[in-house]
C-alpha positions in Angstrom: -0.5 7.2 24.6 1.3 9.1 21.9 0.0 12.6 21.7 0.3 14.0 17.4 -0.4 17.6 16.2 -1.4 18.5 12.9 0.9 20.7 11.5 3.9 19.1 13.6 6.8 16.8 12.9 5.0 13.7 13.2 8.3 11.9 14.8 10.5 14.4 16.8 13.7 14.7 14.8 12.7 13.0 11.3 12.3 15.1 8.4 12.0 12.5 5.7 10.2 9.2 5.4 9.9 7.4 2.4 6.7 7.5 0.1 4.4 5.0 0.8 1.6 3.5 3.0 2.4 1.5 6.4 -0.5 -0.4 9.0 1.1 -1.2 12.7 -1.1 -1.7 15.9 0.6 -0.6 18.7 -0.6 0.9 22.1 -2.5 4.1 20.3 -4.7 1.1 18.5 -4.8 0.4 14.5 -2.4 2.5 12.1 -2.5 3.4 8.7 0.1 5.7 8.1 0.6 7.5 4.7 3.4 9.1 3.6 3.4 11.3 0.3 4.4 14.9 -1.2 1.7 13.9 -4.0 -1.1 14.7 -2.2 -4.2 16.6 -3.8 -6.9 18.3 -1.4 -9.8 16.0 -3.3 -7.6 13.3 -1.9 -7.0 14.3 1.5 -11.1 15.1 1.7 -11.9 11.1 0.5 -9.2 10.1 3.4 -10.9 12.7 6.2 -14.3 12.7 5.1 -15.3 10.4 2.8 -16.6 7.3 2.9 -14.5 5.0 4.1 -14.5 0.5 3.5 -12.1 -1.6 4.9 -11.3 -5.0 5.7 -8.4 -7.7 5.6 -7.4 -11.1 3.7 -5.9 -13.6 5.6 -4.1 -16.9 4.4 -1.3 -18.3 6.9 1.1 -16.0 8.4 0.2 -13.4 6.0 -2.1 -10.7 6.6 -3.1 -7.7 3.8 -4.9 -4.6 5.2 -7.7 -3.2 2.4 -9.4 0.2 2.8 -10.8 2.1 0.5 -11.8 6.1 0.8 -14.4 7.6 -1.9 -14.6 6.4 -5.1 -10.4 5.9 -5.2 -8.8 2.3 -5.8 -8.8 0.2 -3.1 -4.9 0.3 -1.0 -3.7 -2.8 0.0 -1.0 -2.6 2.8 0.7 -6.0 4.1 1.1 -6.8 8.0 2.7 -8.7 10.2 2.8 -8.5 13.9 6.7 -9.3 13.4 7.8 -6.5 11.8 6.2 -4.1 14.5 9.2 -2.5 16.9 7.0 -1.5 19.7 5.0 -4.5 19.5 2.0 -4.5 22.1 -0.6 -6.9 23.9 -3.7 -6.9 22.0 -6.5 -5.6 24.1 -9.9 -8.3 24.0 -12.5 -6.8 22.3 -15.4 -5.4 24.2 -18.8 -6.3 23.1 -20.1 -2.5 22.8 -16.7 -1.2 21.0 -13.8 -1.9 18.2 -10.6 -1.2 17.6 -10.1 2.2 16.4 -8.1 2.9 13.8 -6.4 6.4 13.7 -5.1 7.5 9.9 -2.3 9.7 9.1 -1.3 11.7 6.6 2.4 12.6 6.7 4.3 15.1 4.3 7.1 12.3 3.2 9.2 15.7 2.3 9.0 17.2 5.5 7.7 14.7 8.1 5.3 17.0 9.5 1.5 15.4 10.2 -0.8 17.3 7.5 -3.9 15.7 8.4 -5.7 12.9 10.8 -8.5 10.9 10.9 -10.0 8.4 13.7 -12.5 5.7 13.6 -14.0 2.9 15.0 -13.5 -0.5 13.4 -16.3 -2.5 13.4 -16.7 -5.1 16.5 -17.1 -8.4 14.2 -13.6 -7.7 11.8 -12.0 -6.3 15.3 -12.4 -9.6 17.0 -11.7 -11.5 13.8 -8.5 -9.3 13.2 -7.4 -9.6 16.7 -7.7 -13.6 16.6 -5.8 -13.7 13.6 -2.7 -11.7 14.8 -2.6 -13.4 17.5 -2.6 -16.6 15.2 0.1 -14.9 13.0 2.1 -14.1 15.9 2.4 -17.7 16.7 3.5 -18.4 13.4 7.2 -18.1 11.9 7.9 -15.2 10.2 9.9 -16.3 8.0 8.6 -16.3 4.1 6.0 -13.3 4.6 7.7 -11.2 2.2 7.9 -14.0 -0.2 4.2 -14.8 0.0 3.5 -11.2 0.1 4.8 -11.2 -2.9 3.1 -14.4 -4.7 -0.1 -13.1 -3.4 0.7 -9.9 -5.0 1.4 -12.0 -8.6 -1.1 -14.7 -8.5 -4.0 -11.9 -7.4 -4.9 -8.5 -8.4 -6.4 -5.8 -5.0 -9.5 -6.5 -6.8 -9.2 -10.0 -6.2 -7.7 -10.2 -2.6 -10.9 -7.8 -1.6 -13.5 -10.3 -3.1 -11.7 -13.4 -1.4 -11.6 -10.8 1.9 -12.1 -12.6 5.3 -13.6 -9.8 6.6 -14.8 -6.6 4.9 -16.9 -3.8 5.9 
């Protein structure tokens, strides 16, 4: 298991990242990575300590993760297991414990980890997400980016939330 320390580089030797948000699943669990230099203290507090709502939309080989911190707007993050460099076997979800969600705020200009939060995802959502990711793994990756672009043109984030497969 990788250990990360606030105030230290997120990855050794990397001092810059493109601004943006990504989601992956690895041996540490589910990971939401927020790369930015334009963060207010209010936004940071909403992410680290505020109310968290989450879910996901799925159609064909596309999974779009959905997150909302406090009163901020929903965030949508496309996910494909085929994009993960360090893909791991997804652990079974037990009757008592859902997937772990690790949230990392990384300064994109310095590469330094500025803050973290860890939460346990809802059991039902964790089971559904695991099944959907395993199904996605058996599907071809080709066309994924085109489909994501189609969904972005066709649906607003609010519409994706209303059509989400699971929402907590």
